[in-house]
C-alpha positions as CSV (number, residue, x, y, z in Angstrom):
1,M,-2.6,200.4,96.4
2,S,-1.3,201.1,92.9
3,K,0.4,198.5,90.7
4,Q,3.8,200.2,90.8
5,S,3.7,199.9,94.5
6,E,3.0,196.1,94.4
7,V,6.1,195.6,92.0
8,S,8.5,197.4,94.5
9,K,7.2,195.0,97.4
10,L,7.7,192.1,95.4
11,R,11.4,193.4,94.3
12,E,12.3,193.7,97.9
13,K,11.0,190.1,99.1
14,Y,13.2,188.6,96.3
15,K,16.3,190.5,97.1
16,D,16.0,189.4,101.1
17,R,15.4,185.8,99.7
18,L,18.4,185.9,97.5
19,A,20.7,187.0,100.0
20,R,19.5,184.5,102.6
21,S,20.2,181.9,99.7
22,K,23.8,183.3,99.3
23,K,24.4,182.7,103.1
24,K,23.3,178.9,102.9
25,S,25.6,178.6,100.0
26,Y,28.8,180.1,101.7
27,G,28.2,178.0,104.8
28,G,28.3,174.6,103.2
29,I,31.1,175.6,100.8
30,I,33.0,176.4,104.1
31,V,32.0,173.0,105.7
32,L,33.4,171.2,102.5
33,L,36.8,172.7,102.8
34,V,36.9,172.1,106.4
35,F,36.1,168.6,105.6
36,V,38.7,168.1,103.0
37,I,41.4,169.7,105.1
38,L,40.8,167.2,107.7
39,I,40.8,164.2,105.3
40,G,44.2,165.5,104.0
41,A,45.6,165.8,107.4
42,G,44.6,162.3,108.4
43,F,46.2,161.0,105.5
44,S,49.4,162.7,105.8
45,Y,49.6,161.6,109.6
46,F,48.8,158.0,108.4
47,K,51.3,158.3,105.8
48,F,54.1,159.3,108.2
49,I,53.5,156.7,110.8
50,Y,53.2,153.9,108.3
51,E,56.3,152.1,106.8
52,T,56.1,149.9,103.7
53,P,57.6,146.3,104.3
54,D,60.1,147.2,101.3
55,S,61.4,150.4,103.3
56,K,61.4,148.2,106.6
57,E,63.7,145.5,104.9
58,L,65.9,147.6,103.1
59,R,67.0,149.5,106.4
60,E,67.5,146.1,107.9
61,K,69.9,145.1,105.2
62,I,71.8,148.4,105.6
63,G,71.9,147.6,109.2
64,K,73.3,144.5,108.6
65,L,75.8,145.5,105.9
66,E,77.2,148.3,108.4
67,V,77.9,145.5,111.0
68,V,79.7,143.2,108.2
69,F,81.7,146.2,106.9
70,R,83.0,147.2,110.8
71,G,83.8,143.7,111.2
72,E,86.0,143.9,108.2
73,K,87.5,147.0,109.6
74,D,88.5,145.4,112.9
75,D,89.8,142.4,111.4
76,W,92.2,144.4,108.9
77,E,93.0,147.0,111.0
78,E,96.5,146.2,111.3
79,N,97.0,146.1,107.7
80,K,97.7,149.4,105.9
81,I,96.7,148.4,102.4
82,A,93.7,146.5,103.3
83,S,92.5,149.3,105.4
84,N,93.1,151.8,102.4
85,E,90.7,149.7,100.3
86,L,88.0,149.6,102.9
87,M,88.2,153.4,103.4
88,K,87.3,153.7,99.8
89,I,83.5,152.9,100.6
90,N,83.5,154.2,104.3
91,E,81.9,157.5,103.7
92,R,79.0,156.0,101.6
93,I,78.3,153.2,104.4
94,E,78.1,155.9,106.9
95,D,75.7,157.7,104.9
96,L,73.6,154.7,104.2
97,F,73.5,153.6,108.0
98,I,72.4,157.2,109.1
99,L,69.5,156.9,106.5
100,S,68.6,153.5,107.8
101,N,68.1,154.9,111.3
102,E,64.8,156.6,110.0
103,K,61.8,155.6,107.6
104,I,62.9,155.8,104.0
105,E,60.2,158.0,102.1
106,A,58.6,156.1,99.2
107,S,60.1,159.0,96.9
108,D,63.6,158.0,98.2
109,Y,63.3,154.4,98.4
110,D,64.6,153.8,94.7
111,K,67.5,155.7,95.3
112,V,68.6,154.4,98.5
113,R,68.0,151.2,97.2
114,K,70.0,151.5,94.3
115,E,73.1,152.9,96.3
116,Y,72.9,150.1,99.0
117,V,73.3,147.6,96.0
118,Q,76.1,149.2,94.4
119,V,77.7,149.8,97.9
120,S,77.5,146.1,98.8
121,T,78.5,145.0,95.6
122,E,81.7,146.7,96.2
123,L,82.3,145.5,99.3
124,E,82.1,142.1,98.3
125,N,84.6,142.7,95.7
126,I,86.8,144.3,98.2
127,K,86.5,141.3,100.6
128,I,87.6,138.9,97.6
129,D,90.7,141.0,97.0
130,L,91.7,141.7,100.7
131,P,93.6,138.2,101.4
132,K,96.2,139.6,98.6
133,A,97.2,142.4,101.5
134,R,98.7,139.3,103.2
135,T,99.2,136.7,100.7
136,I,101.5,138.5,98.0
137,P,103.8,140.1,100.9
138,E,104.1,136.5,102.2
139,S,104.9,135.1,98.8
140,L,107.5,137.6,98.3
141,K,109.1,137.0,101.6
142,N,109.1,133.2,100.9
143,L,110.4,133.7,97.3
144,K,113.4,136.0,98.9
145,D,114.2,133.2,101.4
146,E,113.9,130.6,98.6
147,L,116.4,132.8,96.3
148,R,118.7,133.1,99.2
149,L,118.8,128.9,99.6
150,F,119.4,128.9,95.7
151,G,122.6,130.8,96.5
152,T,123.9,128.3,98.7
153,E,122.0,125.0,98.1
154,I,123.0,125.0,94.2
155,K,126.5,124.1,93.8
156,K,129.0,125.0,91.1
157,P,126.0,127.0,89.0
158,S,126.7,127.8,85.4
159,K,127.1,131.1,83.9
160,K,123.4,131.0,82.8
161,E,122.3,130.3,86.3
162,K,124.6,133.1,87.8
163,E,123.0,135.5,85.5
164,S,119.4,134.3,86.3
165,L,120.2,134.7,89.9
166,E,121.4,138.1,89.5
167,K,118.3,139.1,87.7
168,A,116.1,137.3,89.9
169,N,117.9,139.1,92.9
170,Q,117.7,142.6,91.3
171,L,114.0,142.2,90.3
172,M,113.6,141.1,94.2
173,E,114.8,144.3,95.6
174,E,112.7,146.4,93.1
175,A,109.6,144.4,94.4
176,E,110.7,145.0,98.0
177,K,110.8,148.8,97.5
178,K,107.2,148.7,95.8
179,L,106.1,146.7,98.7
180,E,107.1,149.2,101.3
181,E,105.3,152.3,98.9
182,A,102.3,149.9,98.2
183,K,99.2,151.7,99.4
184,S,96.3,149.8,97.7
185,I,95.7,146.2,95.9
186,D,96.4,147.6,92.7
187,D,99.7,148.1,93.8
188,L,100.1,144.6,95.0
189,D,99.0,143.4,91.7
190,V,102.1,145.1,90.2
191,I,104.4,143.1,92.7
192,F,102.6,139.9,91.9
193,L,103.4,140.3,88.2
194,D,107.1,140.7,89.8
195,I,107.0,137.5,91.7
196,Q,105.8,135.6,88.5
197,E,108.7,137.2,86.8
198,V,111.2,136.1,89.4
199,K,110.0,132.7,89.2
200,G,110.3,132.8,85.4
201,Y,114.3,133.2,85.9
202,M,114.1,130.4,88.4
203,L,112.9,127.9,85.8
204,I,116.6,127.4,84.4
205,F,116.9,125.6,87.7
206,K,114.1,123.0,86.9
207,T,116.3,119.8,86.7
208,K,117.9,120.4,89.9
209,L,114.6,121.6,91.4
210,Q,113.2,117.9,90.5
211,I,116.2,116.2,92.5
212,K,115.2,118.5,95.3
213,E,111.6,117.8,95.0
214,A,112.6,114.0,94.9
215,E,114.5,114.7,98.3
216,W,111.3,116.5,99.6
217,K,108.9,113.2,98.8
218,V,111.6,111.4,100.8
219,E,111.2,113.5,103.7
220,Q,107.4,113.5,103.4
221,S,107.9,109.6,103.4
222,N,109.9,109.9,106.4
223,V,107.2,111.7,108.2
224,E,104.8,109.0,107.7
225,G,107.6,106.3,108.7
226,N,108.1,108.6,112.0
227,I,104.3,108.5,112.9
228,L,104.2,104.4,112.5
229,D,107.3,104.1,114.6
230,A,105.8,106.2,117.2
231,E,103.0,104.1,117.2
232,S,105.2,101.0,117.6
233,V,107.3,102.5,120.2
234,A,104.1,103.6,122.5
235,K,103.2,99.9,122.7
236,K,106.5,98.4,123.2
237,L,107.6,101.3,125.8
238,K,104.2,101.8,127.4
239,N,105.2,100.7,130.9
240,W,108.4,103.0,130.5
241,I,106.7,106.1,129.4
242,E,103.7,105.7,132.1
243,C,106.1,104.9,135.0
244,Y,109.0,107.1,134.7
245,S,108.8,111.0,134.3
246,K,112.1,111.6,132.4
247,I,110.9,109.0,129.5
248,N,107.5,110.5,129.9
249,K,108.7,113.8,129.1
250,L,111.0,112.8,126.3
251,W,108.0,111.1,124.8
252,K,105.9,114.2,124.9
253,E,108.9,116.1,123.2
254,L,108.9,113.5,120.3
255,K,105.3,113.8,119.8
256,T,105.2,117.4,119.5
257,A,108.4,117.3,117.0
258,I,106.3,114.7,114.9
259,D,103.1,117.2,115.0
260,I,105.4,119.8,113.5
261,S,106.8,117.9,111.0
262,K,103.3,116.8,109.9
263,V,102.5,120.4,109.6
264,I,105.5,121.3,107.4
265,S,105.1,118.2,105.2
266,K,101.6,119.7,104.3
267,R,103.2,122.7,102.7
268,E,103.8,123.1,99.0
269,F,107.5,122.2,98.0
270,N,110.2,124.6,97.8
271,L,113.4,124.9,99.2
272,K,113.0,126.4,102.4
273,N,110.4,124.3,103.5
274,L,112.7,121.3,102.4
275,Q,115.4,122.6,104.3
276,E,113.0,123.0,107.4
277,L,111.4,119.4,107.1
278,Q,115.0,117.8,106.7
279,K,115.8,119.7,110.0
280,Q,112.8,118.5,111.9
281,N,113.1,114.8,110.8
282,Q,116.6,114.8,111.8
283,I,115.5,116.1,115.4
284,I,112.7,113.3,115.4
285,E,115.4,110.6,114.6
286,N,117.6,112.2,117.4
287,K,114.8,111.9,119.8
288,F,113.9,108.4,119.0
289,K,117.7,107.5,119.7
290,T,117.8,109.5,123.1
291,I,114.6,107.8,124.2
292,F,116.0,104.1,123.6
293,N,119.3,105.0,125.2
294,T,117.6,106.4,128.3
295,V,115.4,103.2,128.7
296,D,118.7,101.0,128.2
297,K,120.4,103.0,130.7
298,F,117.5,102.6,133.1
299,A,116.8,98.9,132.5
300,K,120.5,98.3,133.2
301,G,120.4,100.2,136.5
302,S,118.2,100.3,139.4
303,V,116.1,103.4,139.0
304,R,112.8,103.2,140.7
305,T,109.5,104.4,138.9
306,D,108.7,108.1,140.0
307,L,105.1,108.0,138.7
308,P,101.8,106.6,140.1
309,C,100.8,103.9,137.5
310,E,99.4,100.4,137.2
311,A,102.1,99.4,134.8
312,A,104.9,99.5,137.5
313,K,103.8,96.5,138.9
314,K,104.9,94.8,135.9
315,V,108.7,94.1,135.1
316,A,109.6,97.1,133.0
317,S,112.9,95.4,131.8
318,T,110.6,93.0,129.7
319,T,109.1,95.5,127.5
320,T,112.4,97.0,126.4
321,G,114.6,96.2,123.4
322,P,116.3,98.4,120.7
323,A,114.4,99.1,117.5
324,P,115.9,98.7,114.5
325,D,118.3,101.7,113.6
326,P,116.2,104.4,111.8
327,I,117.5,106.0,108.7
328,V,118.5,109.6,109.6
329,E,119.8,110.6,106.3
330,P,117.5,109.9,103.5
331,P,118.6,108.8,100.0
332,V,119.6,111.1,97.3
333,I,118.9,109.9,93.6
334,K,121.5,110.0,91.4
335,P,121.3,112.7,88.7
336,E,122.5,111.1,85.8
337,T,119.4,108.4,86.1
338,F,116.8,110.8,87.0
339,K,115.8,111.6,83.3
340,P,112.4,111.7,81.6
341,K,111.6,108.6,79.9
342,I,111.2,109.2,75.7
343,V,108.3,107.3,74.4
344,S,106.7,107.3,71.1
345,K,104.4,110.2,70.7
346,S,101.7,107.6,69.5
347,L,101.1,106.4,72.9
348,F,99.5,109.5,73.9
349,T,95.8,109.2,72.9
350,G,94.3,112.6,74.2
351,G,96.7,115.2,72.5
352,E,99.0,115.7,75.3
353,T,102.7,115.1,74.8
354,S,103.7,114.6,78.5
355,A,102.9,113.1,81.8
356,Q,103.9,113.0,85.3
357,L,103.3,110.1,87.4
358,K,104.4,109.0,91.1
359,F,105.4,105.8,92.4
360,E,106.0,104.4,96.0
361,V,109.2,102.4,95.8
362,I,111.6,100.5,98.1
363,I,115.1,101.9,97.8
364,D,117.4,99.4,99.1
365,E,121.2,99.4,101.1
366,N,122.5,99.6,97.6
367,G,120.4,102.1,96.3
368,D,118.5,100.1,93.9
369,V,114.9,100.5,93.2
370,S,112.2,98.0,93.6
371,E,108.5,97.1,94.3
372,P,107.2,100.1,92.5
373,K,103.5,101.0,93.6
374,L,101.6,103.3,91.4
375,V,100.1,106.1,93.6
376,E,99.3,108.9,90.7
377,S,98.5,107.6,87.4
378,S,98.5,109.0,83.9
379,G,95.2,107.7,83.0
380,N,96.7,105.8,80.3
381,P,97.8,102.0,81.0
382,A,100.4,102.1,78.2
383,I,102.4,105.4,79.7
384,D,101.8,103.7,83.3
385,Q,103.5,100.8,82.2
386,A,106.5,102.6,80.4
387,A,106.7,104.8,83.6
388,E,106.9,102.0,85.9
389,E,109.7,100.2,83.9
390,H,111.7,103.7,83.8
391,V,111.4,103.9,87.5
392,L,113.4,101.0,88.1
393,T,116.4,102.3,86.3
394,F,116.8,105.0,88.9
395,K,119.7,104.9,91.2
396,F,120.0,106.3,94.9
397,E,123.0,107.0,97.2
398,P,121.0,104.9,99.7
399,G,119.6,106.3,103.0
400,K,121.7,105.9,106.3
401,T,121.4,105.4,109.7
402,A,123.1,107.6,112.7
403,T,126.3,105.4,112.6
404,G,126.6,105.9,108.8
405,K,125.4,102.4,107.9
406,P,123.3,102.1,104.6
407,G,119.6,101.2,105.1
408,K,116.4,100.1,103.3
409,C,113.3,102.8,103.3
410,I,110.2,103.5,101.4
411,S,109.9,106.7,99.2
412,T,107.8,108.3,96.5
413,V,109.3,109.3,93.4
414,P,108.0,111.2,90.6
415,V,108.5,110.0,86.9
416,M,108.3,112.1,83.9
417,I,106.9,110.7,80.3
418,I,107.6,112.8,77.1
419,G,106.2,111.9,73.9
420,K,108.1,112.8,70.6
């Protein structure tokens, strides 16, 4: 065999081995690619079914936010302005709630969380303002009633007082028109400023209001007195109340009337509340009188008990006896005596120049004040002493019974001290 022939055989052998080597190399690459694809698919599936704790917590928070929002919408459904405020974020909360029904992707988490924080903050701010949708219209209505009372209660107003009332009423009409057109809390804030301006016009009546406020304190004191009287009567007329349906009914009406007066007396002072409390206290006094008159009538007659009660075994007439005539017309302070006390400015040690104190006093049948008891101190013994001396100079038209007879009563009186 020639040398050239041998070389050709070796060359053919090398080519065959090279071809087999390439086939093995391609097979390995294909296997490797399949392996990588399988791992990637498994990771993607794991990522799809797995939700991070942060994502789950955020979805729960969004769900709770939607529940709170829905509750606020239900509570304020009848209030147009409040509903308008809530609708400002309605769409954003709906979008968040839709997102919370599915797992939040890691790439979207920060964006969704930011939106949740913003919306929840806005909702809290709206909730803070929502009460204005009720309180401001109510304040406007109460102020209108008070203005009306000024027109009837303030006798012989001066020229300046008339002008102030006219301006206040004009501004009140404008505020009412604004309320009719109001659509947002911002609109109500403007009306609130009008309310404060109306109150400013009413400051001219400050002295007369102080007199009315003193009457308010008297009526509050009468409420406390009625409560104590009712406790005493309950013991004295126990058998009558338990055994006679008519007296029992009158007694329940009396307790209801007293409960109403307690509610009114807890309100802030204004002319409308004063008028209501005076009227309610008068109702109570009349009911006391009706009860005693009925008991006296039954005691003198031969009316039998018509309710099952152990007390019927006793002699009911021994538990009767008219109570002292109650004060039905409260004492009224004489304006010329109800003035601030002027003292040396040096008595004030804290930088202030005035103080208002309150004393519980006895007003006798002559309208004189005695036995002052400090119930609201200035914190300064010297000022307290000056106020106590001053309150003894106050003079009242004494309180009167149903028969017009002057009577003694306890009242709480304010005292103003001014340093000059």
